[in-house]
C-alpha positions, 0 to 999 in steps of 0.5 A: 557499493551504492549510498543508502537512500536519503528519504527527506530531500527534494526529487522531481519525477525521475528521481521520485520513480528511481529512488522508488526501485532503489529503496525496495532494492536497498530493504528487499529482505527485511520488507519481505520479511515484515509484510509476511509477518504482519501482514500474513494472516489477512492475506492468508485469509483473503487467499482462502475467502476469494479461492470459496469464491472462485470456487462458488463461480465455477460452479454456479457457472458449470451449472448455468452452462450445463443446463442442471441448476441446483439449489447451490449453484442456482443463477441469482445474485445471492450465489455471485455475491454470498457470504464469501463476497462479504469476506473476500471485501474484509480482508482486502481491506484489512489486508490493505490497511496493514500493509500501508500500515507495515511499510509507512511504519517501516520507512519511519523507524528507518528515517529515524534510526538514520537508515538502520533497519527497525527490529520486530518489536519497534515495527509491532508497536509502530504497527498497533499504535496506528492500525486502527487509527489508519483503518478508520480514516482508509474507510471513510476515505473510500465513503468520500472518494466514491461519493466524489467519483459518482458526482464527476470522475475529475473531483475524484481523481483530483482528491485521490493523490490529496487523500493518499498523502493522508496516510504518511502525514499520520505516521510520519507526523503522529498526527490526527486524521483532522490535521493529517487532511488539512496538511495533505491540501497545503503540501499538494498545493502547487505539487499537485501534478508531480505527485500525480504523475509519480503515483500514476506511473507506479500503479502501472508498473504495479499492474504491470507486475500483477498481470504478468503473474497472473495473466496465464492462470487467468487465461487457463481458468477462463479457457477451463470454463468455456471448454469444461475442462476439469481442471477448471476448480485449480485454475481457480484457486490458483488465480485467487492465490497468485492474485493476492500473494502478488500484492507483494508489490504494493511495496512500490506505490507506497514506498513513491507515496513516502517519497512524494511526502518528503519531497513536498515537505522538503520544497514547503518546509526543508524539514531535514535543514530544520533538524540539522539545525537543532542537533547543532544547537543540542550539541555543545561545542565545547565539550571536545576543547581542553581544559583552559590553562591557567 
């Protein structure tokens, strides 16, 4: 049996990717369980709102192509981007934040419990404690990334892996946003390429996994719109369901991000070595010795 992944250690690029899949494989069942327990309600909301938006777009496209406009499907920007689109964005943000907090909490507890699977009560305690903190930080960081990309693409790409490290720092070290923001710059200094490369590779794998599952439904949906097949609405709903069900693959980039964090903290601070020294210093070496004889 393969030994469990040691989270806190220095890794190169290849080891980060390999250990990502190894960790997910070793913890797949509990990760899947907690994914649906804590993220299920927001994913269900995302599926419903995205399905309604897809159906609205199908109706609008059918109305435009047939030349028969009505009040509900008249071609305007408000038909394509209405209340359904707003709810889709809101639930997408809540789903992503919940997935982030759930997986980060699992890994933090897994490390704290010395590679033991955390309980539902422990997970819930972490999630409710960090959810609003990560939600607010996520909104702020997304705004900063958008501004960086608008002014120039390169600053946005440079900041992306640095900002991504803020969430693991906040959960693993139980810190504020300001401290995590400054520490992310400190940790990634001289290690930007390894972190960026690992995240790029795993995100490519993530999108390939999604495409393999969703492309057939997307093709059917597109063909039904172009050829006016009667199953265009079921195909649109199926596409929305598959796209959001594939969010389970998000466990891969978040796990990679955590391994990048542990790699950086070990290379910069040697935290696991310090922990071992602290444990040794708190133990009494004389407790197992026999009593003195006089």
